[in-house]
C-alpha positions as CSV (number, residue, x, y, z in Angstrom):
1,M,0.0,0.0,0.0
2,K,2.8,2.4,0.8
3,N,4.2,2.1,-2.8
4,S,0.8,2.5,-4.3
5,E,0.0,5.7,-2.4
6,E,3.4,7.1,-3.3
7,N,2.8,6.3,-6.9
8,L,-0.5,8.1,-6.9
9,N,1.0,11.2,-5.1
10,N,3.9,11.3,-7.6
11,S,1.5,11.0,-10.5
12,K,-0.2,14.3,-9.7
13,N,3.0,16.3,-10.4
14,M,4.0,14.1,-13.3
15,V,3.0,16.3,-16.2
16,G,4.8,19.4,-14.8
17,K,8.0,17.4,-14.5
18,L,7.9,16.1,-18.1
19,K,6.5,19.2,-19.9
20,N,9.9,20.4,-21.2
21,E,10.6,17.0,-22.7
22,V,7.2,16.1,-24.2
23,I,5.5,19.5,-24.7
24,D,4.7,18.6,-28.3
25,E,3.4,15.2,-27.4
26,V,1.2,15.7,-24.2
27,V,-2.4,16.6,-24.9
28,T,-3.3,19.9,-23.3
29,E,-6.7,20.2,-25.0
30,I,-9.0,17.2,-25.0
31,S,-10.4,18.2,-28.4
32,T,-6.9,17.8,-30.0
33,L,-6.5,14.2,-29.0
34,L,-7.3,12.9,-32.5
35,S,-4.5,14.9,-34.1
36,F,-1.7,12.7,-32.6
37,E,-0.3,9.9,-34.7
38,N,-0.3,7.2,-32.0
39,S,-3.4,8.5,-30.1
40,Q,-5.7,5.7,-29.1
41,T,-8.8,7.9,-28.6
42,E,-11.8,9.0,-30.6
43,E,-14.3,11.7,-29.8
44,L,-17.7,10.6,-28.5
45,D,-20.6,13.0,-29.4
46,S,-23.0,13.6,-26.5
47,S,-25.4,16.4,-25.6
48,N,-26.1,15.3,-22.0
49,S,-23.3,17.5,-20.5
50,N,-20.7,20.0,-21.5
51,Y,-18.0,17.7,-20.1
52,A,-19.3,14.6,-21.9
53,K,-18.7,16.0,-25.4
54,N,-15.0,15.8,-25.0
55,I,-14.8,12.2,-23.6
56,P,-12.7,10.0,-25.7
57,I,-13.2,6.3,-26.6
58,V,-10.1,4.5,-25.5
59,N,-8.8,1.5,-27.5
60,K,-6.3,-1.0,-26.2
61,P,-2.7,-1.2,-27.6
62,A,-2.1,-3.0,-30.8
63,L,0.9,-5.2,-31.8
64,G,3.7,-2.9,-33.0
65,D,2.4,0.3,-31.3
66,I,5.0,2.6,-30.0
67,W,3.8,4.9,-27.2
68,N,5.4,7.5,-24.9
69,V,4.1,6.2,-21.6
70,Y,3.9,7.0,-17.9
71,V,4.5,4.0,-15.7
72,S,1.6,4.4,-13.3
73,N,2.2,1.3,-11.0
74,I,5.0,-1.1,-10.4
75,N,3.9,-4.6,-9.3
76,S,7.4,-6.1,-9.5
77,L,10.4,-5.8,-11.7
78,K,8.7,-7.8,-14.3
79,Y,5.0,-6.6,-14.1
80,F,3.9,-3.0,-14.2
81,H,1.1,-0.7,-15.6
82,V,1.5,2.1,-18.1
83,Q,-0.6,5.0,-19.4
84,N,-0.4,6.5,-22.8
85,M,1.1,9.9,-22.3
86,N,-1.4,11.3,-24.9
87,N,-4.1,10.4,-22.3
88,H,-2.3,11.3,-19.2
89,E,-3.7,14.9,-18.7
90,Y,-7.2,13.6,-19.4
91,I,-6.8,10.9,-16.7
92,Q,-5.7,13.7,-14.3
93,S,-8.7,15.7,-15.3
94,I,-11.1,12.8,-14.5
95,C,-9.7,12.8,-11.0
96,S,-10.5,16.5,-10.7
97,K,-13.9,16.3,-12.2
98,L,-15.0,13.4,-10.0
99,D,-14.6,15.7,-6.9
100,K,-17.4,17.9,-8.3
101,Y,-20.0,15.2,-8.9
102,D,-22.6,14.7,-6.2
103,L,-23.7,11.1,-6.9
104,T,-23.6,9.4,-3.5
105,S,-24.1,5.7,-3.8
106,K,-27.5,4.6,-2.4
107,K,-26.7,1.0,-1.9
108,L,-23.6,-1.1,-1.4
109,P,-21.8,-1.8,-4.7
110,K,-21.3,-5.4,-5.9
111,V,-18.0,-7.0,-6.9
112,G,-17.2,-5.9,-10.5
113,N,-19.1,-2.6,-10.2
114,L,-17.4,0.6,-11.4
115,I,-17.5,3.4,-8.8
116,A,-15.8,6.6,-7.9
117,A,-13.5,6.0,-4.9
118,R,-11.6,8.5,-2.7
119,D,-8.2,7.7,-1.4
120,L,-6.7,8.8,2.0
121,N,-5.4,12.0,0.5
122,G,-8.9,13.0,-0.7
123,T,-8.4,12.4,-4.4
124,W,-11.1,10.7,-6.4
125,Y,-10.4,7.9,-8.9
126,R,-12.4,5.6,-11.2
127,A,-12.3,2.2,-9.5
128,K,-13.6,-1.4,-9.9
129,V,-14.8,-3.2,-6.8
130,Q,-12.7,-6.3,-6.2
131,S,-14.2,-7.4,-2.8
132,V,-16.6,-6.2,-0.1
133,T,-15.4,-6.4,3.5
134,E,-16.6,-5.2,6.9
135,L,-13.9,-2.5,6.8
136,G,-14.8,-1.2,3.4
137,L,-14.3,-1.9,-0.3
138,N,-11.2,-3.4,-1.9
139,V,-10.9,-1.7,-5.3
140,C,-8.6,-1.4,-8.3
141,Y,-7.9,2.1,-9.7
142,I,-8.6,1.2,-13.3
143,D,-6.7,4.2,-14.8
144,F,-3.6,3.4,-12.8
145,G,-3.6,-0.4,-12.4
146,I,-3.3,-0.2,-8.6
147,S,-5.2,-3.1,-7.0
148,K,-6.4,-4.1,-3.5
149,V,-6.8,-0.5,-2.2
150,L,-9.1,-0.3,0.8
151,V,-11.6,2.6,0.5
152,T,-14.4,3.7,2.7
153,V,-15.6,6.8,0.8
154,Y,-17.2,6.1,-2.6
155,K,-20.0,7.2,-4.9
156,D,-21.7,6.3,-8.2
157,L,-19.6,6.9,-11.3
158,P,-21.2,9.2,-13.9
159,K,-22.5,7.2,-16.8
160,E,-20.4,9.0,-19.4
161,L,-17.2,8.1,-17.4
162,A,-18.3,4.5,-16.8
163,S,-18.4,3.9,-20.5
164,I,-14.7,4.8,-21.0
165,K,-12.4,1.8,-21.0
166,P,-9.6,1.5,-18.3
167,M,-6.6,3.6,-19.3
168,A,-3.9,1.6,-17.4
169,Y,-2.4,-1.3,-19.3
170,H,-0.9,-4.3,-17.6
171,C,2.6,-5.0,-19.1
172,Y,5.6,-7.2,-18.5
173,F,9.2,-7.7,-19.5
174,K,10.4,-11.0,-21.0
175,N,13.0,-13.1,-19.3
176,V,13.0,-11.6,-15.8
177,S,14.1,-14.2,-13.3
178,K,12.6,-14.8,-9.9
179,E,16.1,-14.1,-8.5
180,D,16.1,-10.6,-10.0
181,E,12.6,-10.0,-8.7
182,N,13.5,-11.3,-5.2
183,R,16.7,-9.2,-5.1
184,L,14.6,-6.0,-6.0
185,S,12.1,-6.8,-3.2
186,D,14.8,-7.6,-0.6
187,L,16.6,-4.4,-1.3
188,D,13.4,-2.3,-1.4
189,L,14.5,-0.3,-4.5
190,F,11.0,0.3,-5.8
191,D,11.2,4.0,-4.8
192,S,14.3,4.5,-6.8
193,I,12.9,2.8,-9.8
194,Y,9.6,4.6,-9.6
195,K,11.4,8.0,-9.3
196,Y,13.3,7.1,-12.5
197,Y,10.1,6.2,-14.3
198,S,8.4,9.4,-13.1
199,N,11.2,11.8,-14.2
200,Y,12.2,10.5,-17.6
201,K,10.6,10.1,-21.0
202,I,9.9,6.3,-21.4
203,T,8.9,4.8,-24.7
204,A,7.0,1.5,-24.9
205,T,7.1,-0.9,-27.9
206,F,4.2,-3.4,-27.7
207,L,5.3,-6.9,-28.8
208,S,1.8,-8.5,-28.2
209,D,-1.8,-7.4,-28.4
210,S,-3.3,-9.1,-25.3
211,D,-3.4,-8.5,-21.6
212,P,-0.8,-8.6,-20.1
213,Y,1.2,-6.9,-22.9
214,L,4.7,-8.0,-23.6
215,V,6.7,-4.7,-24.1
216,T,10.2,-3.3,-24.3
217,L,10.8,0.0,-22.6
218,S,13.5,2.4,-23.7
219,H,14.9,5.8,-22.6
220,N,17.1,7.7,-25.0
221,G,17.6,4.6,-27.1
222,K,18.7,2.5,-24.1
223,D,16.8,-0.6,-22.8
224,V,15.2,0.3,-19.5
225,L,15.5,-3.2,-18.1
226,D,19.3,-3.0,-18.6
227,I,19.3,0.3,-16.7
228,L,17.4,-1.3,-13.9
229,Y,19.7,-4.3,-13.7
230,N,22.6,-1.8,-13.3
231,L,20.8,-0.5,-10.2
232,I,20.0,-3.8,-8.7
233,W,23.4,-5.5,-9.2
234,D,25.9,-2.6,-9.5
235,G,24.3,0.1,-7.5
236,I,24.2,2.6,-10.4
237,V,21.3,5.0,-10.0
238,P,19.2,5.1,-13.3
239,S,19.5,8.9,-13.6
240,I,23.3,8.7,-13.8
241,S,24.4,8.4,-17.4
242,D,28.2,8.8,-17.0
243,D,29.6,7.2,-13.9
244,P,33.4,7.5,-13.8
245,I,34.0,4.3,-11.8
246,N,31.8,2.3,-14.1
247,H,33.7,3.8,-17.0
248,A,37.0,2.7,-15.4
249,K,35.5,-0.8,-14.9
250,L,34.8,-1.1,-18.7
251,I,38.4,-0.1,-19.5
252,M,39.7,-2.7,-17.1
253,L,37.4,-5.4,-18.4
254,N,38.5,-4.7,-22.0
255,K,42.1,-5.1,-21.0
256,M,41.3,-8.4,-19.3
257,F,39.3,-9.5,-22.3
258,L,42.3,-9.3,-24.5
259,K,44.2,-11.8,-22.3
260,S,43.3,-15.4,-22.4
261,K,43.0,-16.0,-18.7
262,T,43.1,-13.9,-15.5
263,G,43.9,-15.1,-12.0
264,V,41.3,-14.8,-9.2
265,V,41.9,-14.0,-5.6
266,C,38.3,-14.6,-4.3
267,V,34.7,-15.1,-5.4
268,E,32.3,-13.2,-3.2
269,P,29.6,-12.2,-2.5
270,I,27.7,-15.1,-4.2
271,F,24.0,-15.1,-4.9
272,S,23.9,-17.8,-7.6
273,K,25.7,-19.0,-10.6
274,N,24.1,-16.1,-12.6
275,H,25.1,-13.4,-10.1
276,F,28.3,-13.4,-8.2
277,Y,31.3,-11.1,-7.8
278,V,34.9,-11.9,-8.7
279,E,38.0,-10.2,-7.3
280,T,40.9,-10.7,-9.7
281,E,44.6,-10.5,-9.0
282,F,44.7,-7.0,-10.6
283,S,41.6,-5.7,-8.9
284,Y,43.0,-7.0,-5.6
285,Q,46.0,-4.7,-5.9
286,V,43.6,-1.8,-6.8
287,G,41.7,-2.6,-3.6
288,K,44.9,-2.3,-1.5
289,T,45.7,1.0,-3.1
290,I,42.1,2.2,-2.4
291,R,42.2,1.2,1.2
292,T,45.6,3.0,1.7
293,E,44.2,6.1,0.0
294,I,41.2,6.2,2.4
295,E,43.3,5.6,5.5
296,K,45.9,8.3,4.7
297,Q,43.2,10.8,4.0
298,T,41.4,10.6,7.4
299,A,42.2,14.1,8.7
300,K,41.6,15.9,5.3
301,W,38.1,14.8,4.4
302,I,35.7,17.5,3.0
303,P,32.2,16.7,4.4
304,V,29.2,16.2,2.0
305,L,26.2,17.5,3.9
306,H,23.5,17.0,1.3
307,P,24.5,14.1,-1.0
308,E,22.5,13.6,-4.1
309,E,21.2,10.2,-5.3
310,G,23.8,8.6,-7.5
311,Q,26.6,10.7,-6.1
312,I,30.0,9.0,-5.4
313,V,31.1,9.6,-1.9
314,I,33.3,8.2,0.9
315,A,30.7,7.0,3.5
316,K,30.9,5.5,6.9
317,N,29.2,2.1,7.2
318,T,26.8,1.9,10.2
319,N,27.8,-1.7,10.8
320,D,31.6,-1.5,11.2
321,L,32.0,2.3,11.2
322,K,34.7,2.1,8.5
323,L,34.9,4.3,5.4
324,Y,34.1,3.0,2.0
325,R,33.6,4.2,-1.6
326,A,29.9,4.4,-2.1
327,R,27.1,5.5,-4.4
328,V,24.2,7.1,-2.7
329,I,20.9,5.3,-3.5
330,K,18.4,7.1,-1.3
331,K,17.9,9.0,1.9
332,Y,15.8,7.7,4.7
333,E,13.0,10.0,6.0
334,N,13.6,11.5,9.5
335,S,17.1,10.0,9.6
336,E,20.7,11.1,8.8
337,E,21.3,7.7,7.2
338,H,21.3,6.9,3.5
339,K,21.1,3.6,1.7
340,C,24.3,3.2,-0.3
341,F,26.0,0.7,-2.6
342,L,29.5,0.0,-1.3
343,I,31.3,-0.1,-4.6
344,D,34.3,-2.2,-3.6
345,C,32.2,-4.7,-1.5
346,A,29.3,-5.0,-3.9
347,T,26.8,-4.8,-1.1
348,F,24.0,-2.4,-0.1
349,E,24.5,-0.9,3.3
350,N,23.2,2.0,5.5
351,C,25.7,4.8,5.8
352,F,26.2,8.2,7.3
353,E,28.9,10.9,7.6
354,M,29.8,11.3,3.9
355,F,32.8,13.0,2.4
356,E,34.2,14.1,-1.0
357,P,36.4,11.4,-2.6
358,T,39.9,12.3,-3.9
359,D,40.4,12.3,-7.7
360,Y,41.8,8.7,-7.5
361,L,39.0,7.4,-5.4
362,R,36.5,9.0,-7.8
363,T,38.0,7.3,-10.9
364,A,39.6,4.0,-9.8
365,P,37.9,0.8,-11.1
366,P,35.9,-1.3,-8.7
367,V,37.5,-4.2,-6.8
368,K,34.5,-6.5,-7.4
369,I,33.4,-7.6,-10.9
370,H,29.8,-8.7,-11.4
371,C,29.9,-12.1,-13.2
372,S,27.7,-15.0,-14.5
373,L,28.8,-18.5,-15.5
374,H,28.9,-19.3,-19.2
375,V,26.4,-22.2,-19.5
376,S,25.4,-23.6,-22.9
377,T,22.1,-25.0,-21.7
378,N,19.4,-23.2,-19.9
379,F,18.3,-24.7,-16.6
380,S,15.3,-23.7,-14.5
381,G,13.2,-24.6,-11.5
382,D,14.6,-27.2,-9.0
383,I,17.5,-28.1,-11.1
384,L,18.7,-24.5,-11.3
385,E,18.4,-24.0,-7.6
386,S,20.4,-27.2,-7.0
387,M,23.1,-26.0,-9.3
388,N,23.2,-22.7,-7.4
389,L,23.7,-24.7,-4.1
390,A,26.4,-26.8,-5.8
391,F,28.2,-23.7,-7.0
392,I,28.2,-22.1,-3.6
393,N,29.5,-25.3,-2.0
394,E,32.3,-25.7,-4.6
395,I,33.5,-22.1,-4.1
396,A,33.4,-22.7,-0.3
397,E,35.6,-25.7,-0.7
398,S,38.0,-24.1,-3.2
399,K,39.9,-22.1,-0.6
400,G,43.6,-22.4,-1.4
401,K,43.0,-23.8,-4.9
402,S,44.0,-21.9,-8.0
403,K,41.1,-20.1,-9.7
404,I,41.2,-18.7,-13.2
405,I,38.5,-16.8,-15.2
406,K,38.2,-16.2,-18.9
407,I,35.8,-13.4,-20.0
408,K,33.4,-14.7,-22.8
409,K,31.4,-11.5,-23.0
410,I,31.7,-8.1,-21.3
411,G,28.6,-6.7,-19.7
412,S,26.6,-6.5,-16.5
413,P,27.1,-9.3,-15.6
414,C,30.2,-10.4,-17.5
415,I,29.8,-13.9,-18.9
416,I,32.8,-15.9,-17.8
417,D,34.3,-19.4,-17.6
418,L,35.6,-20.2,-14.1
419,E,38.2,-22.9,-13.6
420,I,39.2,-24.3,-10.2
421,S,42.4,-26.3,-10.3
422,D,42.2,-26.4,-14.1
423,L,38.6,-27.9,-14.1
424,N,35.7,-25.8,-15.5
425,I,33.3,-25.5,-12.6
426,I,30.3,-26.0,-14.9
427,Q,31.5,-29.6,-15.4
428,V,31.3,-30.1,-11.6
429,I,27.9,-28.5,-10.9
430,K,25.8,-29.4,-14.0
431,P,23.4,-32.3,-13.8
432,C,24.8,-35.7,-14.6
433,E,22.9,-38.9,-15.7
434,V,23.0,-41.7,-13.1
435,R,21.3,-44.9,-12.1
436,V,20.8,-45.9,-8.5
437,I,22.4,-49.3,-8.2
438,N,21.9,-49.8,-4.5
439,D,18.6,-48.4,-3.2
440,K,18.5,-49.7,0.4
441,H,17.9,-46.2,1.9
442,F,17.3,-42.7,0.5
443,N,20.0,-41.5,2.8
444,S,22.5,-44.2,2.0
445,F,22.7,-45.4,-1.6
446,K,25.1,-45.9,-4.4
447,V,24.8,-44.3,-7.9
448,R,26.6,-45.1,-11.1
449,L,27.4,-42.2,-13.4
450,N,26.7,-42.4,-17.1
451,S,30.3,-41.4,-17.6
452,S,32.6,-41.4,-20.6
453,G,33.8,-44.9,-19.5
454,A,30.2,-46.2,-19.4
455,K,29.6,-44.8,-22.9
456,K,32.8,-46.4,-24.2
457,I,31.7,-49.8,-22.8
458,S,28.3,-49.5,-24.4
459,D,29.7,-48.4,-27.7
460,V,32.3,-51.3,-27.9
461,L,29.7,-54.0,-26.9
462,K,27.3,-52.7,-29.5
463,S,29.8,-52.4,-32.3
464,T,31.6,-55.8,-31.8
465,K,30.4,-58.2,-34.5
466,T,31.9,-61.4,-33.1
467,F,32.4,-62.6,-29.5
468,F,34.6,-65.6,-28.8
469,P,33.1,-68.2,-26.5
470,I,35.0,-69.2,-23.2
471,S,34.7,-72.8,-21.9
472,N,37.0,-72.6,-18.9
473,P,36.6,-69.1,-17.3
474,E,38.8,-68.0,-14.4
475,I,37.2,-67.1,-11.1
476,F,36.6,-63.3,-10.5
477,Q,37.7,-62.4,-14.0
478,L,35.6,-60.2,-16.4
479,Y,33.7,-61.6,-19.4
480,V,30.8,-60.8,-21.6
481,T,27.4,-62.6,-21.6
482,K,24.2,-62.0,-23.4
483,I,21.2,-60.9,-21.3
484,D,17.8,-59.9,-22.9
485,Q,19.4,-59.6,-26.3
486,Q,22.2,-57.2,-25.0
487,Y,25.8,-58.0,-24.3
488,K,27.0,-57.0,-20.9
489,R,30.1,-57.1,-18.8
490,V,30.0,-59.6,-15.9
491,K,32.4,-61.0,-13.3
492,Y,32.6,-64.8,-13.1
493,M,31.7,-66.1,-9.6
494,G,31.9,-70.0,-10.2
495,E,29.9,-72.9,-11.5
496,F,26.2,-73.5,-10.5
497,E,24.2,-76.5,-11.6
498,G,26.0,-76.8,-15.0
499,G,25.9,-73.1,-15.7
500,F,28.1,-70.0,-15.0
501,K,27.2,-67.9,-12.0
502,V,28.1,-64.3,-12.7
503,M,27.6,-60.8,-11.2
504,L,26.7,-57.8,-13.4
505,V,29.5,-55.2,-13.4
506,D,28.1,-52.0,-14.9
507,E,24.6,-51.9,-13.2
508,L,22.9,-53.2,-10.1
509,P,25.4,-55.9,-8.9
510,I,22.9,-58.8,-8.9
511,K,24.0,-62.4,-9.4
512,I,22.5,-64.6,-12.2
513,V,23.3,-67.9,-13.9
514,V,24.0,-68.0,-17.6
515,D,24.8,-70.7,-20.1
516,E,27.6,-68.9,-22.1
517,L,30.5,-66.6,-21.5
518,Y,32.6,-64.7,-24.1
519,E,36.0,-63.1,-24.1
520,I,35.8,-59.5,-23.2
521,P,37.2,-57.0,-25.8
522,K,40.7,-55.8,-24.6
523,S,39.7,-52.1,-25.0
524,I,37.2,-52.3,-22.2
525,I,38.8,-54.8,-19.8
526,N,40.2,-52.0,-17.5
527,V,37.5,-49.3,-18.2
528,K,35.8,-48.4,-15.0
529,T,32.3,-46.9,-14.4
530,T,32.2,-44.3,-11.7
531,D,30.2,-45.1,-8.5
532,L,29.4,-42.6,-5.7
533,Y,28.0,-43.1,-2.3
534,C,25.1,-40.6,-1.9
535,S,22.4,-39.4,0.4
536,L,19.3,-37.2,-0.2
537,G,19.8,-35.7,3.3
538,L,16.1,-36.1,4.2
539,N,14.4,-36.5,7.6
540,K,14.0,-40.3,8.0
541,T,10.5,-40.1,9.4
542,D,8.9,-37.9,6.7
543,Y,9.9,-40.0,3.7
544,S,9.4,-43.5,2.5
545,N,12.2,-46.0,1.6
546,K,9.7,-48.2,-0.2
547,L,8.7,-45.3,-2.5
548,F,12.4,-44.6,-3.1
549,S,13.1,-48.2,-4.1
550,D,10.0,-48.3,-6.3
551,I,11.1,-45.2,-8.2
552,C,14.6,-46.5,-8.7
553,N,13.2,-49.8,-10.1
554,N,16.3,-52.0,-9.6
555,G,18.6,-49.6,-11.3
556,N,16.6,-49.4,-14.5
557,V,15.6,-45.7,-14.1
558,K,17.9,-42.9,-15.3
559,F,18.0,-39.8,-13.1
560,K,19.6,-36.4,-13.4
561,M,21.8,-35.8,-10.3
562,V,23.4,-32.6,-8.8
563,V,25.9,-32.9,-5.9
564,I,25.0,-30.0,-3.6
565,T,27.5,-30.9,-0.8
566,N,30.7,-33.0,-1.2
567,D,31.4,-35.6,1.5
568,H,33.9,-38.2,0.4
569,I,34.0,-39.8,3.8
570,N,30.3,-40.7,4.4
571,A,28.1,-39.8,1.4
572,H,27.6,-36.9,-0.9
573,I,24.4,-34.9,-0.4
574,V,22.6,-34.9,-3.8
575,K,19.4,-34.0,-5.5
576,L,17.9,-36.5,-7.9
577,F,15.5,-35.4,-10.7
578,L,13.1,-37.4,-12.8
579,N,11.8,-35.5,-15.8
580,S,13.3,-32.3,-14.2
581,K,11.2,-32.9,-11.0
582,D,12.9,-33.3,-7.7
583,I,12.0,-36.8,-6.5
584,K,11.9,-35.6,-2.9
585,S,8.2,-34.6,-3.5
586,M,7.5,-38.2,-4.6
587,L,8.9,-39.8,-1.4
588,C,6.6,-38.2,1.2
589,N,5.0,-40.7,3.5
590,Q,1.3,-41.0,2.6
591,P,-1.1,-39.7,5.3
592,S,-2.6,-42.5,7.4
């Protein structure tokens, strides 16, 4: 509710702020609406009132339309509402006119009714009733897209205004992850984003013609979503177009890009495989110089009494009372503290006592570089979350190991390959194909990886045209036998009732009796399949071993597996997926 009320308050002054930019595009006389190229209104003739004759008919956006818009409500990073700027003054005029109508409702409105509703500040809006409660009506302001507003003062809506279609359009960005949305909510950056939307000319291009509308937003030719990502992950306030530290970062990254590989000192903070920060050997040295510069300057700082949003300052962190390079994000009401982005820590913190940076501190590149792993396949849902856990675990265990990055693409984030001890970390954290060959307990089982060795064994057995029979096999040696029309590796365990007792080697180690054994091709005698002891790490009382065994089906089911915690002594903690679904949900004990 707080953001919704602030959005409405800000909207009242919107036209004044934008007039210099869009004076030729904003409608100042209702009768001239039709003269604009992208106008979505038509004049409706009416003789019932002087006001009604200028009421437009509002048509929804069409595929390919390009509008200058006002973002009237932000539901999240991905979802928001826009108004056509050509209609914005008319929408404001409706709010003013409603105050003059004396049409008090004689009976309680029903859900779905259109009414005039007054907010806490005394402003009237066209509203649609969403629910009726003992406390009042929950409504949606249909010209702003703001929902679930509780109102207690309302009246009938004039018929000529009830006939006009809602003038707020529900829109969304494509490819916004839950992680980005959660980050925005956790940091409470909606005020900064709304202020940006409210003060700058935003152009919407409609990529669909149904609600909600897929759009791209741009400002001065730049993608608005990219601008917002810079705020969320690098603390760059949208209104800042030329940030000297960000410029220095790009110069540094281009130099690194020319080199094949760059050494890494540490990887932190980590949010996921798509969002983490890397400190290189070069930036580590920059960090030491920055810290020295800050410490030697202690007695000479020039105070900044009224910092502006986006300004680069030296600020004191309220947590450890140390000074850091920072960008000011916003000032808290009734407080001397500001929310700041600590540039060389890549964290948002509350700060106070701000000072002017020296020339070096104003222009040195950042110590932390925002990065994302280069992954050829897109993963989502439970598998993605498991890979994130695996990535965090691998970095935690990599202390003291050599780490190298190679930049694949410069950006925010930079797309990189990360090697730990000469092994690409993607090969470690990505899902691998396994079969469970010992399913005694979901917290203690063995899996067999479908490794390169397993593939080689399969390929050789399928491609060999002739196998030579063995009449006198040696105990505990490897041979080939035919089971269910397939040749498989087995270990000879002795005679049994005129046959050969053998144990399967490359799958569930069961013993069977066969009539014939064959010489094993030399190329696969010493090839080993990889077995791992694993655990799902589940509460024993909440899940069923029988269901686990049934799903594994004697080693005949192939799973995708991600190791989320390494434990070479007892058992690796893993996640198993069947058709991209975590099998944990399939193992819950049925209610009695």
